[in-house]
Every structure is written in C-alpha cells, then in structure tokens.
C-alpha positions as CSV (number, residue, x, y, z in Angstrom):
1,M,37.1,1.7,-15.4
2,S,38.1,4.4,-12.9
3,I,37.8,4.3,-9.1
4,S,34.9,6.8,-9.2
5,D,33.1,4.5,-11.7
6,L,33.4,1.6,-9.3
7,Y,32.2,3.7,-6.4
8,T,29.2,4.9,-8.4
9,T,28.4,1.3,-9.4
10,R,28.6,0.1,-5.8
11,L,26.4,3.0,-4.6
12,H,23.8,2.2,-7.3
13,E,23.9,-1.5,-6.4
14,Q,23.4,-0.5,-2.8
15,N,20.4,1.7,-3.8
16,K,18.9,-1.2,-5.8
17,G,19.3,-3.6,-2.9
18,H,17.8,-1.0,-0.5
19,F,14.9,-0.4,-2.9
20,A,14.3,-4.1,-3.2
21,S,14.2,-4.4,0.6
22,I,11.5,-1.6,0.7
23,V,9.5,-3.5,-2.0
24,K,9.7,-6.6,0.1
25,L,8.2,-4.7,3.1
26,A,5.5,-3.3,0.8
27,L,4.7,-6.8,-0.3
28,H,4.5,-8.0,3.4
29,D,0.7,-8.3,3.0
30,H,1.1,-9.7,-0.6
31,R,0.0,-6.5,-2.3
32,I,1.1,-2.9,-2.9
33,N,-1.6,-0.3,-2.2
34,D,-1.8,3.1,-3.7
35,A,0.0,4.9,-0.9
36,E,2.8,2.3,-0.9
37,F,3.2,2.6,-4.7
38,K,3.4,6.4,-4.5
39,L,6.1,6.1,-1.8
40,L,8.0,3.5,-3.9
41,E,7.9,5.9,-6.9
42,R,9.3,8.8,-4.8
43,L,12.0,6.6,-3.3
44,A,12.9,5.1,-6.7
45,N,13.4,8.6,-8.0
46,R,15.5,9.6,-4.9
47,L,17.6,6.5,-5.3
48,D,18.1,6.9,-9.1
49,I,16.3,3.7,-9.9
50,T,15.4,3.6,-13.6
51,K,11.9,2.6,-14.8
52,S,13.2,-0.8,-16.1
53,E,15.0,-1.4,-12.7
54,F,11.8,-0.3,-10.9
55,D,9.7,-2.8,-12.9
56,A,12.3,-5.6,-12.4
57,I,12.5,-5.1,-8.7
58,L,8.7,-4.9,-8.3
59,K,8.4,-8.2,-10.3
60,N,11.0,-10.1,-8.2
61,P,12.7,-8.1,-5.3
62,A,14.4,-11.3,-4.1
63,N,16.7,-11.1,-7.1
64,F,18.4,-8.0,-5.7
65,E,20.8,-8.3,-2.8
66,A,20.8,-5.8,0.0
67,I,24.3,-4.3,0.5
68,S,25.0,-2.7,3.9
69,P,25.7,1.0,3.7
70,D,29.1,2.2,4.6
71,S,28.4,5.2,6.8
72,Y,26.3,5.7,9.9
73,D,24.2,8.4,8.2
74,E,23.5,6.1,5.3
75,R,22.4,3.4,7.7
76,L,20.1,5.9,9.4
77,E,18.6,6.9,6.0
78,R,18.0,3.2,5.2
79,L,16.3,2.7,8.5
80,Y,14.2,5.8,7.9
81,D,13.0,4.6,4.5
82,L,12.3,1.1,5.7
83,T,10.5,2.3,8.8
84,K,8.4,4.7,6.7
85,M,7.3,1.9,4.4
86,L,6.5,-0.5,7.2
87,F,4.5,2.1,9.2
88,L,2.8,3.9,6.4
89,D,-0.5,2.7,7.8
90,K,0.4,4.0,11.2
91,N,-0.4,0.6,12.7
92,P,2.4,-0.7,14.9
93,T,2.0,-4.5,15.4
94,I,4.1,-7.1,17.1
95,D,4.9,-8.6,13.6
96,K,6.1,-5.2,12.3
97,T,8.1,-4.5,15.5
98,S,10.0,-7.8,15.2
99,T,10.6,-7.1,11.5
100,M,12.1,-3.8,12.5
101,D,14.3,-5.5,15.0
102,R,15.7,-7.7,12.2
103,I,16.1,-4.7,9.9
104,A,18.0,-2.7,12.5
105,V,20.4,-5.6,13.2
106,G,20.8,-6.2,9.4
107,L,21.7,-2.6,8.9
108,G,24.5,-2.9,11.5
109,F,23.0,-1.4,14.6
110,P,24.3,-2.9,17.8
111,V,22.1,-5.7,19.1
112,E,22.1,-4.3,22.6
113,N,20.6,-1.1,21.3
114,V,18.1,-2.5,18.8
115,R,15.0,-2.5,21.0
116,E,15.5,1.2,22.0
117,I,16.3,2.1,18.4
118,V,13.2,0.4,17.1
119,K,11.0,1.9,19.9
120,E,12.2,5.4,19.0
121,A,11.9,4.8,15.3
122,I,8.3,3.7,15.6
123,K,7.4,6.4,18.1
124,F,9.0,9.0,15.9
125,F,7.4,7.7,12.7
126,L,3.9,7.9,14.1
127,K,4.5,11.7,14.1
128,E,5.5,11.8,10.4
129,P,9.1,13.1,10.8
130,D,11.6,14.1,8.1
131,V,14.9,12.2,7.7
132,E,17.1,14.7,9.5
133,D,14.9,14.7,12.6
134,F,14.9,10.9,12.4
135,K,18.7,10.6,12.3
136,N,19.0,13.0,15.3
137,V,16.6,10.9,17.4
138,I,18.2,7.6,16.6
139,K,21.7,9.1,17.3
140,K,20.5,10.0,20.8
141,V,19.5,6.4,21.7
142,N,22.5,5.0,20.0
143,P,25.3,7.1,21.4
144,I,28.4,6.0,19.6
145,K,31.0,8.0,17.8
146,H,29.3,8.9,14.6
147,E,31.2,9.0,11.3
148,S,30.1,11.8,8.9
C-alpha cells in the first residue's frame, strides 16, 4: 500500500466519521425528516459515501468514529456541515446552541473563542450562506494564523 492510498483511506474514514456526526444531529429528535434526508443525500455524495456506507451509517451512526480534520479549512467545512444540519429548521434553541459549543470544541476550535464562533455560525446560518462565506466569517472571529 502506498502513502497516497493511506492518505485516501484516512480521508475517507474522516468523511465517514463526519457523516456519522451529521446523522447523529439529524437524529437529535429521534427521526429524520424529508429536508434532513435530502441534505444527508447531498452530503453523502459530496463526501464520497457509498450507498452501502450511507445505509450502515443511518442504521447505527455510533459505529463510526469522528476523526478530527487536519487543516483549519477542513474544520471550518465540518463546522459548516454540522451547523447546517442542526439549524435546517431555522430554530436556534439553547439545546442546539450548547450542542454547537461541544461540536466547535470537538473540532479543535479554542475554548476561549467558542461562544463567539457559535454565535457567528448560528447568525450566519439563519441567512443561508455558502461554505466560503461561512469560512470567512468564522476566520474573522477566530483570528489565528490559518493554514491553507
């Protein structure tokens, strides 16, 4: 197995873990509605999740470990996907906000900036942004040296 095969495998495992995290958020209310299912299908396609992997993850997302992304932009993309799923209904609640806090910390954002990051993420998401706009807003409230 070559180095590039190992990287591809790690990336795919990261994608499956990320997708499982999104499924867990969709199941937060113990069901997946039509809008959530459509978003899951789009994300699965973007993350190269096969139909069999999709079905297995939907059946039991707890079987798939979330692996932290390597780069800052990847963390922002993960935060974007997770925020999008959580606020698909455009209903920010305390429960969802505290879940976002845990997600942001889990993705490796600094604890001292998490409240501001979550506030901006939610505010931004209520406007239906795209991922590039989202990354720029979060980078403004989390001013660290960004890797490419």
